[in-house]
ZADO-1210 file (C-alpha; in nm, 4 decimals, padded with zeros to 6 digits):
<atoms>
<atom x="-01.3470" y="00.7046" z="00.0967" code="UNK" pos="1"/>
<atom x="-01.5148" y="00.3709" z="-00.0773" code="UNK" pos="2"/>
<atom x="-01.3098" y="00.2756" z="-00.3735" code="UNK" pos="3"/>
<atom x="-01.2928" y="-00.0393" z="-00.5426" code="UNK" pos="4"/>
<atom x="-01.0779" y="-00.2275" z="-00.7992" code="UNK" pos="5"/>
<atom x="-00.8815" y="-00.0667" z="-01.0459" code="UNK" pos="6"/>
<atom x="-00.9825" y="00.2899" z="-00.9205" code="UNK" pos="7"/>
<atom x="-00.8574" y="00.2084" z="-00.5947" code="UNK" pos="8"/>
<atom x="-00.5165" y="00.0826" z="-00.7264" code="UNK" pos="9"/>
<atom x="-00.5092" y="00.3821" z="-00.9090" code="UNK" pos="10"/>
<atom x="-00.5169" y="00.5771" z="-00.5547" code="UNK" pos="11"/>
<atom x="-00.3115" y="00.3687" z="-00.3314" code="UNK" pos="12"/>
<atom x="-00.0579" y="00.4266" z="-00.5995" code="UNK" pos="13"/>
<atom x="-00.0332" y="00.7793" z="-00.6412" code="UNK" pos="14"/>
<atom x="00.1301" y="01.0392" z="-00.3961" code="UNK" pos="15"/>
<atom x="-00.0377" y="01.3367" z="-00.3635" code="UNK" pos="16"/>
<atom x="00.0829" y="01.6562" z="-00.5079" code="UNK" pos="17"/>
<atom x="-00.0944" y="01.9334" z="-00.3978" code="UNK" pos="18"/>
<atom x="-00.4776" y="01.9576" z="-00.3246" code="UNK" pos="19"/>
<atom x="-00.6400" y="02.3249" z="-00.3580" code="UNK" pos="20"/>
<atom x="-01.0297" y="02.4134" z="-00.3239" code="UNK" pos="21"/>
<atom x="-01.0716" y="02.2751" z="-00.7526" code="UNK" pos="22"/>
<atom x="-00.8251" y="02.0208" z="-00.7853" code="UNK" pos="23"/>
<atom x="-00.6140" y="01.7534" z="-00.6719" code="UNK" pos="24"/>
<atom x="-00.2669" y="01.6797" z="-00.8035" code="UNK" pos="25"/>
<atom x="-00.1193" y="01.3372" z="-00.8219" code="UNK" pos="26"/>
<atom x="00.2129" y="01.1255" z="-00.8935" code="UNK" pos="27"/>
<atom x="00.1564" y="00.7795" z="-01.0235" code="UNK" pos="28"/>
<atom x="00.4791" y="00.6179" z="-01.0272" code="UNK" pos="29"/>
<atom x="00.5520" y="00.4968" z="-01.4090" code="UNK" pos="30"/>
<atom x="00.5574" y="00.0949" z="-01.2560" code="UNK" pos="31"/>
<atom x="00.2003" y="00.1400" z="-01.2354" code="UNK" pos="32"/>
<atom x="00.0866" y="00.3973" z="-01.5375" code="UNK" pos="33"/>
<atom x="-00.1323" y="00.1645" z="-01.6503" code="UNK" pos="34"/>
<atom x="-00.3918" y="00.2553" z="-01.4101" code="UNK" pos="35"/>
<atom x="-00.4191" y="00.5719" z="-01.5177" code="UNK" pos="36"/>
<atom x="-00.6823" y="00.4619" z="-01.7814" code="UNK" pos="37"/>
<atom x="-00.9231" y="00.7884" z="-01.8475" code="UNK" pos="38"/>
<atom x="-01.2706" y="00.5724" z="-01.7031" code="UNK" pos="39"/>
<atom x="-01.0525" y="00.4715" z="-01.3958" code="UNK" pos="40"/>
<atom x="-00.9324" y="00.7916" z="-01.3425" code="UNK" pos="41"/>
<atom x="-01.2848" y="00.9560" z="-01.4129" code="UNK" pos="42"/>
<atom x="-01.3930" y="00.7429" z="-01.1340" code="UNK" pos="43"/>
<atom x="-01.1113" y="00.8000" z="-00.9038" code="UNK" pos="44"/>
<atom x="-01.2336" y="01.1743" z="-00.9718" code="UNK" pos="45"/>
<atom x="-01.6632" y="01.1036" z="-00.8782" code="UNK" pos="46"/>
<atom x="-01.5340" y="00.9213" z="-00.5754" code="UNK" pos="47"/>
<atom x="-01.3579" y="01.2088" z="-00.4422" code="UNK" pos="48"/>
<atom x="-01.6255" y="01.4453" z="-00.5968" code="UNK" pos="49"/>
<atom x="-01.8636" y="01.2928" z="-00.3886" code="UNK" pos="50"/>
<atom x="-01.6405" y="01.2799" z="-00.0697" code="UNK" pos="51"/>
<atom x="-01.5549" y="01.6198" z="-00.0237" code="UNK" pos="52"/>
<atom x="-01.9157" y="01.7256" z="-00.1249" code="UNK" pos="53"/>
<atom x="-01.7877" y="01.9481" z="-00.4307" code="UNK" pos="54"/>
<atom x="-01.6378" y="01.9552" z="-00.7835" code="UNK" pos="55"/>
<atom x="-01.2649" y="01.8923" z="-00.8589" code="UNK" pos="56"/>
<atom x="-01.0280" y="01.8226" z="-01.1142" code="UNK" pos="57"/>
<atom x="-00.7801" y="01.4972" z="-01.0273" code="UNK" pos="58"/>
<atom x="-00.4570" y="01.5442" z="-01.2191" code="UNK" pos="59"/>
<atom x="-00.2104" y="01.3007" z="-01.2648" code="UNK" pos="60"/>
<atom x="00.1240" y="01.3008" z="-01.3643" code="UNK" pos="61"/>
<atom x="00.3516" y="00.9875" z="-01.4277" code="UNK" pos="62"/>
<atom x="00.6623" y="01.0415" z="-01.2139" code="UNK" pos="63"/>
<atom x="00.8420" y="00.8544" z="-00.9501" code="UNK" pos="64"/>
<atom x="00.7387" y="00.9215" z="-00.6085" code="UNK" pos="65"/>
<atom x="00.8929" y="01.1169" z="-00.3895" code="UNK" pos="66"/>
<atom x="00.7598" y="00.9786" z="-00.0622" code="UNK" pos="67"/>
<atom x="00.5672" y="00.7212" z="00.0289" code="UNK" pos="68"/>
<atom x="00.2419" y="00.6473" z="-00.1335" code="UNK" pos="69"/>
<atom x="-00.0545" y="00.4532" z="00.0476" code="UNK" pos="70"/>
<atom x="00.0537" y="00.0722" z="-00.1591" code="UNK" pos="71"/>
<atom x="00.4297" y="00.1397" z="-00.0427" code="UNK" pos="72"/>
<atom x="00.3417" y="00.2546" z="00.3174" code="UNK" pos="73"/>
<atom x="00.1345" y="-00.1166" z="00.3434" code="UNK" pos="74"/>
<atom x="00.3954" y="-00.2888" z="00.1762" code="UNK" pos="75"/>
<atom x="00.6623" y="-00.1340" z="00.4478" code="UNK" pos="76"/>
<atom x="00.4202" y="-00.2682" z="00.6862" code="UNK" pos="77"/>
<atom x="00.3531" y="-00.5749" z="00.6080" code="UNK" pos="78"/>
<atom x="00.7182" y="-00.6319" z="00.5833" code="UNK" pos="79"/>
<atom x="00.7410" y="-00.4786" z="00.9402" code="UNK" pos="80"/>
<atom x="00.5365" y="-00.6956" z="01.0821" code="UNK" pos="81"/>
<atom x="00.6450" y="-01.0150" z="00.9077" code="UNK" pos="82"/>
<atom x="01.0154" y="-00.9710" z="01.0856" code="UNK" pos="83"/>
<atom x="00.8595" y="-00.9008" z="01.4121" code="UNK" pos="84"/>
<atom x="00.6529" y="-01.2005" z="01.3651" code="UNK" pos="85"/>
<atom x="00.9877" y="-01.4136" z="01.2605" code="UNK" pos="86"/>
<atom x="01.2093" y="-01.2469" z="01.5057" code="UNK" pos="87"/>
<atom x="00.9225" y="-01.3378" z="01.8005" code="UNK" pos="88"/>
<atom x="00.9175" y="-01.7118" z="01.6783" code="UNK" pos="89"/>
<atom x="01.3326" y="-01.6557" z="01.6739" code="UNK" pos="90"/>
<atom x="01.3394" y="-01.5397" z="02.0525" code="UNK" pos="91"/>
<atom x="01.0885" y="-01.8143" z="02.1949" code="UNK" pos="92"/>
<atom x="01.2404" y="-02.0551" z="02.4254" code="UNK" pos="93"/>
<atom x="00.9914" y="-02.3011" z="02.3373" code="UNK" pos="94"/>
<atom x="01.0313" y="-02.2729" z="02.0243" code="UNK" pos="95"/>
<atom x="01.4225" y="-02.3076" z="02.0017" code="UNK" pos="96"/>
<atom x="01.4223" y="-02.5752" z="02.2332" code="UNK" pos="97"/>
<atom x="01.2044" y="-02.8080" z="01.9972" code="UNK" pos="98"/>
<atom x="01.3933" y="-02.6428" z="01.7019" code="UNK" pos="99"/>
<atom x="01.7163" y="-02.8651" z="01.9394" code="UNK" pos="100"/>
<atom x="01.5706" y="-03.1488" z="02.0346" code="UNK" pos="101"/>
<atom x="01.4675" y="-03.2017" z="01.6959" code="UNK" pos="102"/>
<atom x="01.7399" y="-03.0383" z="01.5199" code="UNK" pos="103"/>
<atom x="01.5424" y="-02.8642" z="01.2799" code="UNK" pos="104"/>
<atom x="01.5415" y="-02.4771" z="01.2056" code="UNK" pos="105"/>
<atom x="01.3012" y="-02.2191" z="01.1028" code="UNK" pos="106"/>
<atom x="01.2043" y="-02.1604" z="00.8157" code="UNK" pos="107"/>
<atom x="01.1537" y="-01.7938" z="00.7963" code="UNK" pos="108"/>
<atom x="00.9257" y="-01.7555" z="00.4645" code="UNK" pos="109"/>
<atom x="00.6241" y="-01.9703" z="00.6443" code="UNK" pos="110"/>
<atom x="00.6224" y="-01.7451" z="00.9381" code="UNK" pos="111"/>
<atom x="00.3375" y="-01.5535" z="00.9281" code="UNK" pos="112"/>
<atom x="00.2196" y="-01.2382" z="01.2058" code="UNK" pos="113"/>
<atom x="-00.1110" y="-01.2737" z="01.3645" code="UNK" pos="114"/>
<atom x="-00.3684" y="-01.0462" z="01.2737" code="UNK" pos="115"/>
</atoms>
């Protein structure tokens, strides 16, 4: 589904709670409640209708999610990739030899995973 801007942010920060033939109930974390503007919700509803090729009512409740939202999953993936990149650098014998030779340390904040 092609979503952009605030509509994409709203969808990514929601957890699907229930999905029926004519409705979808989402849960939005209170920290992202500002995304639940009527116009943004309407755009999300229209995008879902186009995607499903039927009329659908999107209901959004503001409450902490009890599971993972797409945004939380993406953040978890970023953190895992960062951790793996740091571990790969730290465990590389060539990098360790250079650090030992020059008496330096790895700046973990500057390590970036390769896409």
